[in-house]
C-alpha positions, 0 to 999 in steps of 0.5 A, spaced: 335 587 503 332 594 500 325 592 500 324 592 507 331 593 511 333 590 517 336 597 518 330 600 517 326 596 522 332 597 527 331 605 526 323 604 527 325 601 534 329 607 535 324 612 533 319 609 538 323 609 544 329 613 543 329 619 538 336 621 536 340 626 531 340 623 524 334 618 525 327 619 522 322 623 526 319 619 532 313 615 531 308 612 536 305 606 534 306 599 532 313 597 528 310 596 522 314 598 516 312 599 509 315 595 503 318 601 500 325 602 498 329 605 504 335 601 505 337 593 505 338 585 511 334 588 516 338 588 512 331 590 512 333 582 513 329 561 506 329 554 508 335 551 511 338 545 508 335 542 514 328 544 512 324 542 505 324 549 501 316 548 501 316 548 509 315 555 510 313 559 506 309 556 502 308 563 503 306 563 495 307 569 491 303 575 494 296 576 491 296 583 487 295 589 491 288 592 490 285 598 493 282 598 500 274 596 500 269 597 505 270 589 506 278 590 507 280 589 514 281 596 518 288 598 519 292 596 525 290 601 531 296 605 534 299 603 540 299 608 546 306 611 547 311 608 552 312 611 559 316 617 558 321 614 563 321 608 559 323 612 553 328 615 557 331 609 560 332 606 553 335 612 550 340 612 555 342 605 554 343 606 547 347 612 548 351 608 553 352 602 548 354 607 542 360 609 547 361 602 549 359 603 556 356 597 557 355 596 565 351 603 564 347 600 558 345 594 563 343 599 568 339 603 564 336 597 561 334 594 568 330 601 569 326 600 563 325 593 564 322 595 571 317 599 567 314 593 562 309 590 567 305 585 562 306 589 556 309 585 551 310 590 546 315 594 551 318 587 553 320 587 545 323 594 545 327 592 551 329 586 548 331 589 542 336 594 545 339 589 550 340 585 544 344 591 540 348 592 547 350 585 546 352 585 539 356 591 540 360 588 545 361 582 541 357 577 545 352 574 540 350 568 544 347 573 550 344 578 544 340 572 541 338 570 548 335 577 549 330 575 544 329 568 545 326 570 552 321 574 549 319 570 543 314 566 546 310 571 549 310 575 543 307 569 539 301 570 543 300 577 540 298 576 533 296 583 532 303 585 534 309 585 528 314 584 534 315 577 533 316 577 526 321 583 527 324 579 533 326 573 528 328 578 523 333 580 528 335 573 530 337 572 523 342 577 523 345 575 530 345 568 527 349 570 521 354 574 526 355 567 530 357 564 523 351 560 523 347 561 516 343 554 518 340 557 524 339 564 520 335 560 515 331 557 521 329 564 524 327 566 517 322 560 516 320 562 523 319 570 521 315 567 515 310 563 519 309 568 524 307 573 518 302 567 516 299 567 522 299 574 524 293 579 524 298 586 524 298 590 517 293 586 514 294 590 507 301 589 507 303 583 511 303 578 506 307 582 501 312 584 506 313 577 508 314 574 501 319 579 499 323 578 506 323 571 505 325 570 498 331 575 499 334 572 505 332 565 503 337 566 497 342 570 501 343 565 506 342 558 502 348 561 498 352 562 504 350 556 507 352 552 500 360 555 501 360 550 507 358 544 503 361 540 498 359 535 492 351 534 491 350 538 497 353 544 495 350 543 488 343 543 491 344 549 495 346 553 490 340 551 486 335 552 491 339 559 492 338 561 485 331 559 485 329 563 491 333 569 487 329 568 481 323 568 484 324 574 488 327 578 482 320 576 478 316 578 484 318 585 484 324 585 488 327 592 488 333 593 483 338 594 489 336 588 492 337 584 486 344 587 484 347 586 491 345 578 491 347 578 484 354 581 486 355 576 492 353 570 488 358 572 482 363 573 487 363 566 490 362 563 483 369 567 481 365 570 476 369 577 476 366 581 471 359 579 473 360 581 480 363 588 478 357 589 474 352 587 479 356 591 484 356 597 480 349 598 479 348 600 487 349 607 488 352 608 495 349 615 495 342 613 495 342 606 498 344 607 505 343 600 507 349 597 511 348 590 508 347 592 501 353 596 502 357 590 505 355 586 499 357 591 494 364 591 497 364 584 496 362 585 489 367 590 487 373 587 491 371 581 487 371 585 480 378 588 482 375 595 483 379 596 490 378 604 490 370 604 489 370 598 495 374 602 499 370 609 498 364 605 500 367 602 506 369 609 508 362 611 508 360 605 512 364 607 517 362 614 518 358 615 525 351 613 525 345 610 529 346 604 533 343 598 531 345 591 530 346 590 523 351 596 523 355 593 528 355 586 524 357 589 518 363 593 520 365 587 524 365 583 517 369 589 514 374 588 519 374 580 518 375 581 511 381 586 511 385 581 515 388 575 514 383 569 515 383 567 523 379 561 526 372 563 527 372 569 522 366 568 519 363 573 514 359 572 508 365 572 503 369 567 508 363 562 509 366 555 508 367 550 514 370 553 520 
Protein backbone atom coordinates (compact mmCIF):
# COMPACT_ATOMS: atom_id res chain seq x y z
CA UNK A 1 0.00 0.00 0.00
CA UNK A 2 1.71 3.15 -1.21
CA UNK A 3 0.05 5.54 1.24
CA UNK A 4 2.09 4.06 4.05
CA UNK A 5 3.84 0.91 3.24
CA UNK A 6 4.68 -2.09 5.28
CA UNK A 7 8.09 -1.82 3.67
CA UNK A 8 8.46 1.77 4.81
CA UNK A 9 7.66 0.70 8.35
CA UNK A 10 10.13 -2.15 8.23
CA UNK A 11 12.77 0.24 7.01
CA UNK A 12 11.87 2.64 9.80
CA UNK A 13 12.52 -0.11 12.30
CA UNK A 14 15.78 -0.90 10.58
CA UNK A 15 16.93 2.69 10.75
CA UNK A 16 16.18 2.81 14.44
CA UNK A 17 18.25 -0.18 15.33
CA UNK A 18 20.47 -1.12 12.42
CA UNK A 19 21.61 1.51 9.95
CA UNK A 20 22.50 -0.30 6.73
CA UNK A 21 23.79 0.77 3.33
CA UNK A 22 20.96 1.61 0.98
CA UNK A 23 18.45 2.35 3.76
CA UNK A 24 17.12 5.71 4.81
CA UNK A 25 19.17 7.74 7.25
CA UNK A 26 18.80 6.53 10.80
CA UNK A 27 16.48 8.37 13.12
CA UNK A 28 15.82 8.11 16.80
CA UNK A 29 12.35 8.28 18.17
CA UNK A 30 9.02 6.55 17.86
CA UNK A 31 8.41 4.65 14.67
CA UNK A 32 5.71 7.02 13.44
CA UNK A 33 5.54 6.99 9.66
CA UNK A 34 3.74 9.76 7.84
CA UNK A 35 0.99 9.25 5.28
CA UNK A 36 2.99 10.35 2.28
CA UNK A 37 3.84 8.52 -0.94
CA UNK A 38 6.77 6.25 -0.20
CA UNK A 39 6.09 2.68 -1.21
CA UNK A 40 3.18 0.14 -0.66
CA UNK A 41 1.36 -3.69 2.11
CA UNK A 42 3.59 -2.83 4.90
CA UNK A 43 2.71 -3.30 2.04
CA UNK A 44 3.16 -0.03 4.03
CA UNK A 45 0.00 -2.74 4.93
CA UNK A 46 -10.52 -4.89 6.74
CA UNK A 47 -13.25 -6.86 8.40
CA UNK A 48 -12.84 -10.60 8.03
CA UNK A 49 -15.78 -12.66 6.97
CA UNK A 50 -16.11 -13.58 10.64
CA UNK A 51 -16.46 -9.94 11.73
CA UNK A 52 -19.11 -7.48 10.57
CA UNK A 53 -17.80 -4.72 8.36
CA UNK A 54 -18.91 -2.09 10.84
CA UNK A 55 -17.14 -3.75 13.73
CA UNK A 56 -13.77 -2.21 13.60
CA UNK A 57 -13.44 0.80 11.93
CA UNK A 58 -16.17 2.10 12.01
CA UNK A 59 -13.02 4.15 11.71
CA UNK A 60 -15.16 6.51 9.76
CA UNK A 61 -13.50 8.65 7.15
CA UNK A 62 -10.91 10.85 8.84
CA UNK A 63 -11.83 14.47 9.38
CA UNK A 64 -10.32 17.04 7.05
CA UNK A 65 -6.76 17.85 7.99
CA UNK A 66 -6.34 21.32 9.44
CA UNK A 67 -3.39 23.36 10.52
CA UNK A 68 -2.22 22.91 14.08
CA UNK A 69 -3.58 25.42 16.57
CA UNK A 70 -2.70 26.33 20.11
CA UNK A 71 -5.27 23.77 21.26
CA UNK A 72 -3.75 20.97 19.18
CA UNK A 73 -2.13 18.11 21.13
CA UNK A 74 1.64 18.44 21.39
CA UNK A 75 3.72 16.32 19.01
CA UNK A 76 4.94 13.00 20.43
CA UNK A 77 8.13 13.21 22.44
CA UNK A 78 11.09 11.45 20.84
CA UNK A 79 12.26 8.28 22.48
CA UNK A 80 15.81 8.13 23.79
CA UNK A 81 18.22 6.27 21.52
CA UNK A 82 18.57 2.55 22.20
CA UNK A 83 21.79 1.52 23.97
CA UNK A 84 24.67 1.14 21.48
CA UNK A 85 25.17 -2.50 22.40
CA UNK A 86 21.49 -3.13 21.69
CA UNK A 87 21.72 -1.51 18.28
CA UNK A 88 24.83 -3.48 17.46
CA UNK A 89 23.21 -6.77 18.43
CA UNK A 90 20.13 -6.17 16.27
CA UNK A 91 22.28 -4.95 13.40
CA UNK A 92 24.27 -8.17 13.61
CA UNK A 93 21.07 -10.24 13.77
CA UNK A 94 19.75 -8.63 10.60
CA UNK A 95 23.03 -9.20 8.76
CA UNK A 96 23.07 -12.84 9.84
CA UNK A 97 19.47 -13.19 8.68
CA UNK A 98 20.37 -11.78 5.26
CA UNK A 99 23.06 -14.45 4.99
CA UNK A 100 20.68 -17.21 6.18
CA UNK A 101 22.93 -17.73 9.19
CA UNK A 102 19.99 -18.26 11.52
CA UNK A 103 21.78 -19.73 14.57
CA UNK A 104 24.05 -16.66 14.55
CA UNK A 105 21.00 -14.40 14.26
CA UNK A 106 19.46 -16.14 17.27
CA UNK A 107 22.60 -15.56 19.30
CA UNK A 108 22.56 -11.83 18.55
CA UNK A 109 18.84 -11.61 19.32
CA UNK A 110 19.42 -13.19 22.73
CA UNK A 111 22.12 -10.59 23.37
CA UNK A 112 19.75 -7.77 22.40
CA UNK A 113 16.94 -9.22 24.50
CA UNK A 114 19.17 -9.27 27.56
CA UNK A 115 19.32 -5.46 27.32
CA UNK A 116 15.57 -4.85 27.03
CA UNK A 117 14.71 -4.78 30.72
CA UNK A 118 11.21 -3.34 31.11
CA UNK A 119 11.43 -1.13 28.01
CA UNK A 120 8.39 -2.00 25.87
CA UNK A 121 9.74 -0.24 22.80
CA UNK A 122 13.00 -2.19 22.87
CA UNK A 123 11.00 -5.40 23.30
CA UNK A 124 9.06 -4.49 20.16
CA UNK A 125 12.25 -3.90 18.18
CA UNK A 126 13.60 -7.30 19.19
CA UNK A 127 10.30 -8.93 18.28
CA UNK A 128 10.32 -7.30 14.85
CA UNK A 129 13.83 -8.50 14.01
CA UNK A 130 13.09 -11.95 15.44
CA UNK A 131 9.96 -12.23 13.29
CA UNK A 132 11.99 -11.17 10.27
CA UNK A 133 14.55 -13.88 11.00
CA UNK A 134 11.83 -16.54 11.09
CA UNK A 135 10.11 -15.29 7.94
CA UNK A 136 13.42 -15.55 6.08
CA UNK A 137 13.67 -19.12 7.35
CA UNK A 138 10.13 -19.85 6.14
CA UNK A 139 8.86 -20.40 9.68
CA UNK A 140 5.76 -18.20 9.83
CA UNK A 141 4.39 -19.71 13.02
CA UNK A 142 7.42 -18.67 15.05
CA UNK A 143 7.47 -15.30 13.27
CA UNK A 144 3.92 -14.64 14.42
CA UNK A 145 4.71 -15.90 17.92
CA UNK A 146 7.42 -13.25 18.25
CA UNK A 147 4.78 -10.53 17.99
CA UNK A 148 2.11 -12.40 19.94
CA UNK A 149 4.51 -12.50 22.88
CA UNK A 150 4.89 -8.71 23.08
CA UNK A 151 1.52 -7.36 21.93
CA UNK A 152 -0.11 -7.59 25.41
CA UNK A 153 2.67 -5.39 26.81
CA UNK A 154 2.49 -2.97 23.89
CA UNK A 155 -1.28 -2.67 24.33
CA UNK A 156 -0.63 -1.00 27.69
CA UNK A 157 1.40 1.73 26.02
CA UNK A 158 -1.05 3.78 23.92
CA UNK A 159 1.52 6.55 23.50
CA UNK A 160 3.65 4.21 21.35
CA UNK A 161 2.72 3.18 17.79
CA UNK A 162 4.41 -0.17 18.31
CA UNK A 163 1.24 -2.23 18.84
CA UNK A 164 -0.23 -0.79 15.63
CA UNK A 165 2.84 -1.73 13.61
CA UNK A 166 2.98 -5.15 15.24
CA UNK A 167 -0.52 -5.92 13.95
CA UNK A 168 0.46 -4.48 10.59
CA UNK A 169 3.39 -6.91 10.44
CA UNK A 170 1.16 -9.74 11.62
CA UNK A 171 -1.14 -9.08 8.66
CA UNK A 172 1.70 -9.83 6.30
CA UNK A 173 2.78 -12.90 8.25
CA UNK A 174 -0.75 -14.33 8.21
CA UNK A 175 -0.85 -13.75 4.45
CA UNK A 176 2.42 -15.63 4.22
CA UNK A 177 0.72 -18.49 6.06
CA UNK A 178 -2.10 -18.44 3.51
CA UNK A 179 -4.69 -17.27 6.03
CA UNK A 180 -6.40 -14.08 4.79
CA UNK A 181 -9.14 -14.35 7.43
CA UNK A 182 -6.54 -14.16 10.20
CA UNK A 183 -4.84 -11.32 8.32
CA UNK A 184 -8.15 -9.44 8.29
CA UNK A 185 -8.43 -9.94 12.04
CA UNK A 186 -4.98 -8.38 12.45
CA UNK A 187 -6.07 -5.45 10.31
CA UNK A 188 -9.06 -4.97 12.60
CA UNK A 189 -6.81 -5.05 15.64
CA UNK A 190 -4.50 -2.44 14.11
CA UNK A 191 -7.48 -0.17 13.47
CA UNK A 192 -8.80 -0.61 17.01
CA UNK A 193 -5.31 0.05 18.35
CA UNK A 194 -5.12 3.34 16.45
CA UNK A 195 -8.55 4.34 17.75
CA UNK A 196 -7.45 4.01 21.37
CA UNK A 197 -3.88 5.22 20.86
CA UNK A 198 -2.46 8.64 21.68
CA UNK A 199 0.62 8.53 19.40
CA UNK A 200 0.81 10.97 16.48
CA UNK A 201 -2.35 12.93 17.34
CA UNK A 202 -2.23 14.87 14.06
CA UNK A 203 -1.92 11.98 11.62
CA UNK A 204 -3.04 8.80 13.37
CA UNK A 205 -6.67 8.77 12.25
CA UNK A 206 -5.88 9.41 8.59
CA UNK A 207 -3.14 6.79 8.65
CA UNK A 208 -5.40 4.19 10.26
CA UNK A 209 -8.19 4.88 7.77
CA UNK A 210 -5.93 4.50 4.75
CA UNK A 211 -4.27 1.36 6.04
CA UNK A 212 -7.59 -0.14 7.05
CA UNK A 213 -9.47 0.40 3.81
CA UNK A 214 -6.61 -0.69 1.53
CA UNK A 215 -6.07 -3.92 3.41
CA UNK A 216 -9.82 -4.43 3.89
CA UNK A 217 -10.24 -4.37 0.11
CA UNK A 218 -7.17 -6.51 -0.66
CA UNK A 219 -7.65 -9.19 1.96
CA UNK A 220 -11.41 -9.50 1.58
CA UNK A 221 -11.04 -9.99 -2.18
CA UNK A 222 -8.32 -12.55 -1.48
CA UNK A 223 -10.56 -14.37 1.00
CA UNK A 224 -13.39 -14.47 -1.53
CA UNK A 225 -11.30 -16.79 -3.72
CA UNK A 226 -11.67 -19.54 -1.12
CA UNK A 227 -15.46 -19.31 -1.08
CA UNK A 228 -18.29 -20.06 -3.49
CA UNK A 229 -21.88 -19.06 -4.05
CA UNK A 230 -23.40 -16.26 -2.02
CA UNK A 231 -20.45 -16.15 0.37
CA UNK A 232 -18.06 -15.32 -2.46
CA UNK A 233 -20.47 -12.85 -4.00
CA UNK A 234 -20.86 -11.03 -0.69
CA UNK A 235 -17.12 -10.91 0.00
CA UNK A 236 -16.42 -9.51 -3.47
CA UNK A 237 -19.03 -6.81 -2.83
CA UNK A 238 -17.43 -5.93 0.51
CA UNK A 239 -14.00 -5.77 -1.09
CA UNK A 240 -15.20 -3.47 -3.85
CA UNK A 241 -16.92 -1.21 -1.32
CA UNK A 242 -13.68 -0.88 0.65
CA UNK A 243 -11.75 -0.08 -2.53
CA UNK A 244 -14.32 2.53 -3.53
CA UNK A 245 -14.06 4.15 -0.11
CA UNK A 246 -10.27 4.10 -0.19
CA UNK A 247 -10.27 5.62 -3.67
CA UNK A 248 -12.76 8.34 -2.76
CA UNK A 249 -10.90 9.40 0.38
CA UNK A 250 -7.61 10.26 -1.25
CA UNK A 251 -5.98 6.88 -1.77
CA UNK A 252 -2.67 7.13 -3.56
CA UNK A 253 -2.88 6.44 -7.31
CA UNK A 254 -0.44 3.52 -7.31
CA UNK A 255 -2.25 1.89 -4.39
CA UNK A 256 -5.53 2.16 -6.26
CA UNK A 257 -3.94 0.87 -9.47
CA UNK A 258 -2.51 -2.30 -7.93
CA UNK A 259 -5.81 -3.18 -6.28
CA UNK A 260 -7.67 -2.62 -9.54
CA UNK A 261 -5.11 -4.80 -11.33
CA UNK A 262 -5.52 -7.55 -8.72
CA UNK A 263 -9.31 -7.47 -8.73
CA UNK A 264 -9.39 -7.56 -12.54
CA UNK A 265 -6.90 -10.43 -12.69
CA UNK A 266 -9.04 -12.53 -10.34
CA UNK A 267 -12.16 -11.60 -12.31
CA UNK A 268 -10.56 -12.73 -15.59
CA UNK A 269 -10.71 -9.21 -17.07
CA UNK A 270 -7.42 -9.23 -18.98
CA UNK A 271 -7.61 -5.77 -20.55
CA UNK A 272 -8.57 -4.08 -17.28
CA UNK A 273 -5.83 -5.89 -15.38
CA UNK A 274 -3.24 -4.85 -17.94
CA UNK A 275 -4.35 -1.21 -18.04
CA UNK A 276 -4.32 -0.91 -14.25
CA UNK A 277 -0.93 -2.60 -13.86
CA UNK A 278 0.60 -0.31 -16.45
CA UNK A 279 -0.31 2.69 -14.29
CA UNK A 280 2.36 1.55 -11.81
CA UNK A 281 5.82 2.94 -12.56
CA UNK A 282 8.42 0.54 -11.10
CA UNK A 283 11.06 3.25 -11.44
CA UNK A 284 9.17 5.33 -8.87
CA UNK A 285 7.25 2.82 -6.78
CA UNK A 286 9.72 0.82 -4.73
CA UNK A 287 7.18 -1.04 -2.63
CA UNK A 288 7.54 -4.78 -3.12
CA UNK A 289 3.87 -5.53 -2.53
CA UNK A 290 2.81 -2.96 -5.12
CA UNK A 291 5.31 -4.47 -7.51
CA UNK A 292 4.09 -8.01 -6.86
CA UNK A 293 0.50 -7.01 -7.62
CA UNK A 294 1.65 -5.16 -10.75
CA UNK A 295 3.25 -8.44 -11.89
CA UNK A 296 -0.06 -10.22 -11.29
CA UNK A 297 -1.88 -7.68 -13.43
CA UNK A 298 0.71 -7.69 -16.21
CA UNK A 299 0.74 -11.47 -16.42
CA UNK A 300 -3.04 -11.61 -16.45
CA UNK A 301 -3.04 -9.05 -19.26
CA UNK A 302 -0.43 -10.92 -21.31
CA UNK A 303 2.52 -8.53 -20.99
CA UNK A 304 4.96 -11.17 -19.84
CA UNK A 305 8.07 -9.14 -20.73
CA UNK A 306 7.03 -6.24 -18.51
CA UNK A 307 6.16 -8.65 -15.72
CA UNK A 308 9.58 -10.30 -15.95
CA UNK A 309 11.31 -6.91 -15.89
CA UNK A 310 9.59 -6.10 -12.60
CA UNK A 311 10.44 -9.53 -11.18
CA UNK A 312 14.11 -8.90 -11.97
CA UNK A 313 13.88 -5.55 -10.23
CA UNK A 314 12.29 -7.10 -7.15
CA UNK A 315 15.02 -9.73 -6.94
CA UNK A 316 17.86 -7.22 -6.82
CA UNK A 317 19.69 -7.20 -3.47
CA UNK A 318 17.84 -5.09 -0.95
CA UNK A 319 17.28 -4.45 2.74
CA UNK A 320 16.12 -7.23 5.03
CA UNK A 321 12.44 -6.97 5.87
CA UNK A 322 9.39 -9.19 6.23
CA UNK A 323 7.47 -8.04 3.16
CA UNK A 324 10.39 -8.53 0.79
CA UNK A 325 10.91 -12.13 1.87
CA UNK A 326 7.22 -12.94 1.43
CA UNK A 327 6.88 -11.24 -1.97
CA UNK A 328 9.91 -13.12 -3.34
CA UNK A 329 8.47 -16.35 -1.99
CA UNK A 330 5.20 -15.62 -3.80
CA UNK A 331 7.02 -14.92 -7.05
CA UNK A 332 8.65 -18.34 -6.80
CA UNK A 333 5.33 -20.06 -6.02
CA UNK A 334 3.53 -18.34 -8.91
CA UNK A 335 6.28 -19.33 -11.35
CA UNK A 336 5.99 -23.06 -10.77
CA UNK A 337 3.24 -25.60 -11.13
CA UNK A 338 0.90 -25.23 -8.13
CA UNK A 339 1.66 -27.48 -5.20
CA UNK A 340 -0.29 -28.14 -2.02
CA UNK A 341 0.04 -25.21 0.41
CA UNK A 342 1.55 -22.91 -2.25
CA UNK A 343 -0.75 -20.06 -1.26
CA UNK A 344 -0.29 -16.68 -2.95
CA UNK A 345 -2.77 -13.85 -3.58
CA UNK A 346 -2.98 -15.12 -7.17
CA UNK A 347 -3.71 -18.69 -6.02
CA UNK A 348 -5.86 -17.94 -2.99
CA UNK A 349 -8.47 -20.65 -3.42
CA UNK A 350 -9.29 -23.33 -0.90
CA UNK A 351 -6.29 -25.55 -0.13
